[in-house]
C-alpha positions in Angstrom: 81.1 -12.1 13.6 78.9 -14.0 11.6 75.2 -13.2 11.7 75.6 -11.6 15.3 74.2 -8.1 14.5 73.6 -5.6 11.5 75.6 -2.1 12.4 75.3 1.0 10.8 74.4 -0.1 7.5 73.3 2.9 5.3 69.6 2.7 4.6 69.5 2.7 8.6 71.5 5.5 9.0 69.7 7.9 6.3 66.4 7.2 8.2 68.2 7.3 12.2 70.2 10.5 11.3 68.3 12.1 9.3 66.5 14.6 11.5 68.9 15.1 14.4 71.5 16.3 11.8 69.1 19.0 11.3 69.9 19.9 14.7 73.3 21.5 15.8 75.1 18.0 14.9 73.6 16.2 17.8 74.2 12.1 17.8 72.5 10.2 15.2 70.7 6.8 16.5 71.8 4.0 15.3 69.4 1.3 13.6 68.3 -1.8 15.8 70.1 -5.1 15.1 68.3 -8.0 14.8 68.6 -10.9 16.5 70.8 -13.7 16.0 69.3 -16.8 17.1 65.8 -15.4 16.0 66.3 -12.8 13.5 64.3 -14.2 10.7 60.7 -14.8 12.8 61.3 -11.7 15.0 58.3 -9.5 13.9 59.2 -6.3 14.7 62.6 -4.9 15.3 63.8 -2.9 18.4 62.9 1.0 17.1 65.5 3.8 16.7 65.3 5.8 19.6 62.6 8.1 19.2 63.9 9.9 15.7 61.4 11.7 13.9 61.3 11.3 10.1 62.7 14.2 8.4 60.0 16.4 6.6 60.1 16.6 2.8 61.1 19.8 1.6 59.4 20.6 -2.0 61.0 20.2 -4.9 61.7 23.2 -6.7 59.8 24.1 -9.7 61.3 23.1 -13.0 62.2 26.1 -15.6 60.6 25.2 -18.8 61.3 27.0 -21.9 58.2 28.7 -23.6 58.0 26.5 -26.8 55.1 25.9 -28.8 54.4 22.5 -29.7 54.1 22.4 -33.7 52.5 19.8 -35.7 56.0 18.9 -36.7 57.5 19.0 -33.3 54.4 16.9 -32.3 54.9 14.6 -35.3 58.6 14.0 -34.0 57.8 13.0 -31.0 55.1 10.5 -31.6 57.1 9.2 -34.2 59.8 8.7 -31.5 57.6 6.9 -29.2 56.3 4.5 -31.6 59.7 3.4 -32.8 60.8 3.0 -29.0 57.5 0.8 -28.8 58.7 -1.3 -31.7 62.0 -2.0 -30.3 63.9 0.4 -32.0 65.6 2.1 -29.3 68.6 4.2 -31.3 66.2 6.3 -33.8 63.6 7.1 -31.1 66.4 7.9 -29.0 68.4 10.1 -31.3 64.9 11.8 -32.0 64.4 12.6 -28.7 67.3 13.9 -28.2 67.7 16.4 -31.1 64.5 17.5 -30.1 65.4 18.5 -26.2 68.4 20.3 -27.8 66.3 22.4 -30.4 63.6 23.3 -27.6 66.0 23.3 -24.7 63.5 21.5 -22.4 64.6 18.6 -19.7 61.6 16.8 -19.8 62.5 15.5 -23.4 66.3 14.8 -22.2 64.6 12.9 -19.5 62.8 10.9 -21.4 65.9 10.2 -23.8 67.7 9.1 -20.7 64.6 6.6 -19.7 65.2 5.1 -23.8 68.7 4.7 -23.6 68.1 3.0 -20.1 65.7 0.8 -21.0 68.0 -0.4 -23.6 70.7 -1.1 -21.6 73.3 1.3 -23.5 75.9 3.1 -21.3 77.4 5.8 -23.1 74.0 7.4 -24.6 72.3 7.1 -21.4 75.1 9.2 -19.7 75.0 11.7 -22.8 71.1 11.8 -22.0 71.6 12.5 -18.3 74.2 15.4 -18.7 72.0 17.1 -21.2 69.1 16.8 -18.7 71.2 18.0 -15.9 72.4 20.9 -18.3 69.2 21.6 -18.9 67.5 21.5 -15.5 70.7 22.1 -12.9 68.3 22.3 -9.9 66.5 19.0 -10.7 67.7 16.9 -7.9 66.3 13.6 -9.9 68.7 14.7 -12.8 72.0 15.2 -10.4 71.2 11.8 -8.8 71.2 10.3 -12.2 74.2 11.9 -13.2 76.1 10.8 -10.0 75.1 7.3 -10.3 76.2 6.7 -13.4 79.4 8.6 -13.2 80.7 6.4 -10.2 79.5 3.3 -12.0 81.8 4.4 -15.4 85.5 3.7 -15.5 86.0 6.9 -14.3 84.4 8.3 -11.5 86.7 11.7 -10.9 83.4 13.8 -12.3 82.0 12.8 -9.4 84.3 14.6 -6.8 84.1 18.1 -7.3 79.8 17.3 -7.6 79.9 15.6 -4.1 82.6 18.4 -3.0 80.3 21.1 -3.6 77.2 19.4 -2.3 79.2 18.7 1.0 80.7 22.4 1.0 76.8 23.8 0.9 75.3 21.9 2.9 73.9 23.5 5.9 76.1 22.6 8.8 73.1 20.2 10.6 72.8 18.2 7.2 76.5 17.7 6.3 76.7 14.4 8.3 73.5 13.1 6.1 75.0 14.4 3.1 78.7 12.3 4.4 76.4 9.1 4.3 74.6 9.4 0.9 78.2 10.2 -1.0 79.7 6.8 1.4 76.9 4.7 -0.4 77.2 6.2 -3.8 80.8 5.7 -3.8 80.4 2.2 -2.2 79.0 1.0 -5.9 82.0 2.2 -7.8 83.8 -0.4 -10.0 87.2 1.4 -8.7 86.9 0.4 -5.1 90.3 2.1 -4.1 89.8 5.1 -6.0 86.3 5.6 -4.4 87.9 5.0 -0.9 90.7 7.3 -1.8 87.9 10.0 -2.7 85.6 9.6 0.0 88.6 10.4 2.8 89.4 13.9 0.8 85.9 14.8 0.2 85.5 14.2 4.1 89.1 15.4 5.0 87.9 19.2 5.6 85.3 18.0 8.3 87.4 15.6 10.1 86.5 16.8 13.5 83.1 15.5 13.3 81.5 12.2 14.3 80.0 11.8 10.9 83.1 11.5 9.3 85.1 9.0 11.1 81.7 6.8 11.1 80.9 7.1 7.7 84.7 6.4 7.1 84.8 3.4 9.5 81.4 2.3 7.2 83.4 2.7 4.1 86.3 0.5 5.8 84.4 -2.3 6.7 82.5 -2.9 3.3 85.5 -3.2 1.8 87.1 -5.9 4.3 89.6 -3.4 6.0 88.3 -4.4 9.8 91.6 -2.4 11.1 90.9 0.5 9.4 87.2 0.5 10.0 88.4 -0.2 14.0 90.8 3.1 14.0 87.8 5.5 12.4 85.0 3.9 14.9 87.8 4.5 17.7 88.3 7.9 16.3 84.3 8.7 16.4 84.0 7.3 19.9 86.9 9.7 21.0 85.2 13.0 19.6 82.0 11.6 21.2 82.6 8.9 24.2 78.8 7.9 24.7 77.8 7.9 20.8 76.0 4.6 20.3 76.4 4.7 16.8 80.3 5.0 17.2 80.7 2.0 19.5 78.3 -0.2 17.5 80.2 0.4 14.7 83.4 -0.5 17.1 81.6 -4.0 18.2 80.9 -5.1 14.8 84.6 -5.0 13.6 86.1 -5.8 16.8 87.0 -9.4 15.2 84.6 -11.7 17.3 81.6 -11.9 19.2 83.3 -12.3 22.8 85.3 -9.2 21.4 81.8 -7.5 20.4 80.1 -8.6 23.8 83.4 -7.0 25.8 83.3 -3.5 24.2 79.0 -3.5 24.4 79.4 -4.4 28.3 81.9 -1.9 28.9 79.9 1.1 26.7 76.9 0.0 28.9 78.6 0.2 32.1 79.6 3.5 31.7 76.4 4.3 29.7 73.2 2.5 31.5 70.5 4.2 29.3 72.1 3.3 26.1 69.3 1.7 24.5 70.6 0.7 21.4 73.7 -0.9 22.6 71.6 -2.5 25.1 69.6 -4.3 22.1 72.9 -5.2 20.2 74.5 -6.6 23.4 71.5 -8.8 24.1 71.5 -10.1 20.5 75.5 -10.7 21.1 74.0 -12.7 23.8 71.6 -15.1 21.7 74.1 -15.3 19.2 77.2 -16.6 21.8 74.4 -19.1 23.0 74.5 -17.1 26.5 70.6 -16.9 26.5 70.5 -16.3 30.7 72.1 -13.4 30.4 70.6 -12.2 27.2 66.9 -12.5 28.6 68.5 -9.8 31.7 69.2 -7.7 28.9 65.7 -7.9 26.8 63.9 -7.7 30.1 65.9 -4.5 31.2 64.8 -3.1 27.8 61.3 -4.2 28.6 61.4 -1.5 31.7 61.8 1.4 29.5 59.0 0.1 26.6 56.5 -2.6 28.7 54.7 -3.1 24.9 57.5 -3.3 22.7 56.6 -6.0 20.0 60.2 -7.2 19.1 61.6 -7.3 23.2 58.2 -9.3 24.4 58.9 -11.6 21.1 63.2 -12.0 22.0 61.8 -12.6 25.5 59.6 -15.5 24.6 62.0 -16.9 22.4 64.9 -16.6 25.1 62.5 -18.3 27.6 61.7 -21.5 25.1 65.7 -21.5 25.1 65.9 -22.0 28.6 62.9 -24.5 28.9 60.8 -22.1 30.6 57.7 -22.7 28.7 55.6 -20.8 31.2 57.6 -17.5 30.9 57.9 -18.1 27.2 53.8 -18.5 26.8 53.4 -15.4 29.2 55.6 -13.2 26.6 53.8 -14.3 23.9 50.6 -13.6 24.9 51.6 -10.3 26.4 52.7 -9.7 22.5 49.4 -11.1 21.3 47.8 -8.7 23.2 50.1 -5.6 22.3 49.7 -7.1 19.1 46.1 -6.7 19.3 46.3 -2.6 20.8 48.1 -1.7 17.7 45.9 -2.4 14.6 48.1 -0.1 12.2 51.2 -2.6 12.9 52.9 -4.4 10.3 54.3 -6.8 12.9 53.1 -10.5 12.0 51.6 -12.3 14.6 50.9 -15.5 12.9 54.1 -17.3 13.7 53.1 -16.2 17.7 50.1 -17.6 17.4 51.1 -20.8 16.3 53.9 -21.3 18.8 51.0 -20.1 21.3 48.9 -23.1 20.0 51.7 -25.5 20.6 52.5 -24.5 24.4 48.6 -24.3 25.2 48.7 -28.2 23.6 51.7 -29.1 25.7 49.9 -28.2 28.7 46.7 -30.1 27.6 44.3 -27.3 26.9 43.5 -28.0 23.8 40.5 -25.5 23.4 42.9 -22.8 24.2 45.3 -24.6 21.6 42.7 -24.1 18.7 42.1 -20.3 19.7 45.2 -19.6 19.2 45.0 -21.0 15.6 41.8 -19.3 14.8 44.0 -16.2 14.9 46.0 -17.0 12.0 44.4 -15.5 8.9 44.3 -17.1 5.4 46.9 -15.7 3.3 49.6 -15.1 5.7 52.6 -17.1 3.7 53.2 -20.9 5.2 52.0 -19.5 8.8 47.8 -20.5 7.7 49.4 -23.6 5.8 50.9 -24.8 8.9 48.3 -23.3 11.4 46.1 -25.9 9.4 48.1 -28.6 9.9 48.1 -28.3 13.7 44.7 -28.1 13.9 44.5 -31.3 12.1 46.8 -32.9 14.4 44.5 -31.5 17.9 41.3 -32.5 16.2 42.7 -36.1 15.9 44.0 -35.7 19.5 40.5 -35.2 20.5 40.0 -38.7 18.8 38.7 -37.7 15.6 40.7 -39.2 13.4 38.6 -39.1 10.1 38.0 -35.9 10.5 41.6 -34.9 11.3 42.1 -36.6 7.9 39.4 -35.1 5.7 41.1 -31.5 7.3 44.3 -32.3 5.9 43.1 -33.8 2.3 40.7 -30.3 2.5 44.0 -28.3 2.1 45.1 -27.3 -1.4 48.9 -26.6 -1.4 50.6 -25.3 -4.4 54.7 -26.5 -3.9 55.9 -29.9 -3.4 57.4 -29.5 -0.6 53.5 -28.2 1.2 52.4 -31.6 -1.1 55.1 -33.4 0.6 53.9 -32.1 4.6 50.3 -33.1 3.6 51.7 -36.7 3.5 53.7 -36.1 6.7 50.7 -34.9 8.3 48.4 -37.5 7.4 51.0 -40.1 8.4 51.6 -38.5 11.8 47.6 -38.6 12.7 47.7 -42.2 11.5 51.1 -43.4 13.8 49.7 -40.9 16.3 46.2 -43.1 16.7 48.3 -46.4 16.8 46.9 -47.1 12.9 51.3 -47.8 12.3 51.0 -50.0 9.4 48.2 -47.7 7.7 50.2 -44.4 8.4 53.4 -46.8 6.9 51.8 -47.7 3.8 50.7 -43.7 3.1 54.2 -42.6 4.0 55.2 -45.4 1.1 53.1 -44.0 -1.4 54.4 -40.2 -0.2 58.0 -41.4 -0.6 57.0 -42.9 -4.0 55.8 -39.8 -5.1 58.4 -37.2 -3.8 61.6 -39.7 -3.8 64.1 -36.7 -3.0 62.2 -34.8 0.1 64.7 -35.4 3.0 62.1 -34.8 5.4 59.4 -37.3 3.9 62.3 -40.3 3.9 63.5 -39.2 7.4 60.1 -40.0 9.1 59.5 -42.9 6.7 62.9 -44.1 7.8 61.3 -43.7 11.5 58.0 -45.5 10.8 59.9 -48.3 8.9 62.1 -48.8 11.9 58.8 -48.9 14.1 57.2 -51.5 12.5 60.5 -53.4 12.3 61.8 -53.0 8.8 65.2 -52.3 9.6 66.7 -52.7 6.3 64.4 -50.2 5.0 64.8 -47.9 7.6 68.7 -47.6 6.8 68.5 -47.5 3.3 66.3 -44.5 3.6 68.4 -42.6 6.4 71.8 -43.4 4.0 69.4 -41.9 1.2 69.0 -38.7 3.0 72.6 -38.5 3.9 73.2 -38.5 0.2 70.5 -35.7 -0.9 71.4 -33.8 2.1 75.2 -34.4 3.6 74.7 -31.9 6.0 71.2 -33.6 7.6 72.8 -34.4 11.1 68.9 -35.6 11.9 69.9 -38.5 9.5 73.1 -39.3 11.2 71.7 -39.0 14.5 68.8 -41.2 14.1 70.9 -44.3 12.2 73.3 -44.0 15.0 71.1 -44.1 17.8 69.1 -46.7 16.2 72.7 -49.1 16.2 73.0 -47.9 19.4 69.6 -49.1 21.2 69.8 -52.4 19.7 73.5 -53.0 20.8 74.9 -53.3 17.4 77.5 -52.0 15.0 78.7 -49.8 18.0 81.6 -48.1 16.6 79.7 -47.3 13.3 76.9 -45.8 15.7 79.6 -43.8 17.6 80.8 -42.4 14.4 77.6 -41.1 12.7 76.7 -40.2 15.9 79.9 -37.8 16.2 79.8 -36.6 12.5 76.0 -35.3 13.3 77.4 -34.0 16.8 80.1 -32.2 14.8 77.2 -30.7 12.2 75.0 -29.4 15.1 77.5 -29.1 18.1 74.4 -27.8 20.4 71.5 -30.1 20.1 71.0 -31.9 23.0 68.9 -34.8 21.4 72.5 -35.8 19.6 74.5 -35.4 23.1 71.8 -37.7 24.1 72.8 -40.1 21.5 76.6 -39.6 22.6 75.7 -40.3 25.7 73.8 -43.6 24.8 76.4 -45.1 22.5 79.2 -44.5 24.9 77.2 -46.2 27.5 76.9 -49.4 25.0 80.4 -49.0 24.8 81.0 -49.5 28.2 82.2 -45.6 28.8 80.1 -44.8 32.4 81.7 -41.5 33.0 81.9 -40.6 29.5 78.1 -41.1 29.5 77.1 -39.7 32.5 78.9 -36.4 31.5 77.2 -36.4 28.2 74.1 -36.6 29.6 73.7 -34.4 32.1 75.2 -31.9 29.9 72.3 -32.9 27.3 69.6 -32.6 30.2 70.8 -29.4 31.1 69.7 -28.1 27.7 66.6 -29.8 27.5 64.8 -31.7 30.3 63.5 -34.1 28.3 61.9 -37.6 29.2 63.8 -39.5 27.2 67.4 -38.0 28.4 66.0 -38.7 31.8 65.9 -42.5 31.4 69.0 -42.6 29.5 70.9 -40.5 32.5 69.1 -42.6 35.1 70.3 -45.9 33.5 73.6 -44.7 33.4 73.4 -43.6 37.3 71.5 -47.2 37.8 74.4 -49.2 36.5 77.3 -47.0 38.5 75.0 -47.7 41.9 73.9 -43.8 42.3 69.9 -45.7 42.6 68.5 -42.7 44.4 69.2 -40.3 41.8 68.3 -42.9 39.1 64.8 -43.3 40.7 64.3 -39.6 40.9 65.1 -38.9 37.1 63.0 -42.0 36.6 59.6 -40.1 38.4 60.5 -36.7 36.7 60.0 -38.3 33.4 56.9 -39.7 34.3 55.8 -36.8 35.8 56.0 -35.2 32.4 55.1 -38.4 30.1 53.5 -40.9 32.2 53.1 -43.4 28.9 56.9 -43.2 28.0 57.7 -45.8 26.0 61.5 -45.3 26.6 60.7 -45.1 30.4 58.3 -48.4 30.2 61.3 -50.6 28.4 63.7 -49.8 30.9 61.8 -50.4 33.9 60.6 -53.6 32.4 64.4 -54.6 31.3 65.7 -53.7 34.5 63.0 -55.6 36.4 61.9 -52.5 38.2 58.9 -50.5 39.5 58.7 -47.0 40.7 
C-alpha cells in the first residue's frame, strides 16, 4: 500500500498521546495521514483532534560536588580544551575523564562524552556516558544518552532493566508514552530480533492496555511483519472498539488500498464522528483515484472545521481532478481567506496563489490572475520564480511581448534547471505570439547550452514539428527517451505525431502503448491511443478509448478526435455536438479547424 497514508509514526504518537496519557488511560489521538495525491503540496495537515501539548516538568537540579577550582585543576581543563581544539581528542578526553573521577563533577563527564562523540569513538563515548550517569543519576539527558548508546551497541541486554524500571515507575497515565519511547529506541537497535523480543517482554505486564498492543503493532510493521502487526492492531481494537489509532494501524497493515479502504469505511459506519479515521479514509480514496467519494469525505470534514486549511486545500485539488474549475477556485479562494485570517500559520499559500492565478487566466480574468501572483512573496523557494514566469506569460498575453521577455530576462536563477526554464518561458512567449521561427532560434540555442535537459529537449521537439523540421523533432524526442527512459511524454508525443501524419502506424501504436503503461491514467495518452486506433481502422476501440479519455478530461482536442470517430461511424449528431462543445471552450482551436476543413464541414 505504497504512499497511501502514514499512520502511527512514533513522532506523531508522542505529540498526539502525551496529553491524553496523563489521564486515566483515555484514547490517544492518531496523527493525521498526508494526502497521497497531493501530499507533497498540501500546506497544512488535518490537525490532531484537539490534543494539547503536555506541560514540561522542570528538570531536577543537578547535585554538584563542592570542589574548589584550583589553579592546577583550571590548568588541566584549559590544556584539555586546547588539545581538543588542535584535534588531539584522546589526551583531552583522558584528562577530562580523570578530572571527572577525581572531582565527581558530572559536567566534566558530560564534556568527556562530547569529546569522544565528536571523535566518533564508540567505546570511549559509552565509558564517559556511564560515568556521567553514575555522577548524575537524576539527569534525564545522561539517561537518554546511556540508553541510546547501549541500544546501538552489539549487546542491548543492559537496556532492558533500565526500560523495565521506567515502565514500572511511570504513573498509570504516562506509561503509554513510556512504551512508545521504548519502542522507538529499540527500533534503532542492530539486533532486530533481540530488540523485538525485549519489547514484548517489556510490555507483557501491561498486555491489557491498548498502548501495549499498538506499540507491538508498530514494531512489527517496522520490521516487515505485517501479519504480526495486524494481529496486534486487532487486539488493540478488541480492547477499545472505538479506538481510532488502532483501526488506523489495522488499515495500514491490511495489505492493499482496497482492504484498507474497507477497514476504514466499516469503522466510520459504526463511528461517524471519528475525524482522524475519516481523514485517512479520504486520503485512501485519493490514492485509489476515487476522487468523487474522496471529495465527499473532505466535505464531511469541512462541516466540522469550515476554515481548516488542509481540508480546503484537499477539496481544491479534488475539484481540479474532477474538472470542476469553479469549485476548485471557490475552495482555493476560501483557503486564501482562511490563511489571511491566521497570520501565525506556518502554511505556505504560494502554490495556492499560483493555482488561483492559473484558474483566473483560464476564465479570461487576467487582472485577477496578476493580483493572485502579487501575493507570492519573494524568497518562498521556487514558487516566487514560477510566479514571475507566469506573470511574464500574462503580460505577453496582453500584447506586450517585449515587456514579457524583459521580465524573463530580468530574473536571476541560480540553478541550471531554472536557467533552462527561462529559455522555455522565452520560447513559449514567442511561440504564443506567432513568432515561431524566433522561438525556434531561442530554443535551439537553449538546447545547445543545456543539451541534456529533458523539458527543454521535449519543447524544442514540439516546436521543431510545428516548423516542419520532422527529423529534428524525432531526434530530439529519441534523445529524451535515452536520457529519461520513463518519460512518457516523449513516447506519447512521437507516437501521436506518427499517427497524426498517418505513417508508421504500428510503431506509433507501440510508442503510445509504452507511454500508457508508464502513465495508465493520463487522459491525453488515452486520446493518442484512441487516435492511433482510429488511424488503424479500429473504430470501436478508438471510440471506447476516446470516451474514457473525455470522461476524465473534457479537453477540446479529445472532443474533436472523438467527434471524428463518431462521424465516421455514422453518429453525426453526437459528433457535431462534441465539436460545438470544443468550439465553445476554444473558438480558435487548430485541431477543430483542420478537422472541419478536411471533412469539408461547417458548424
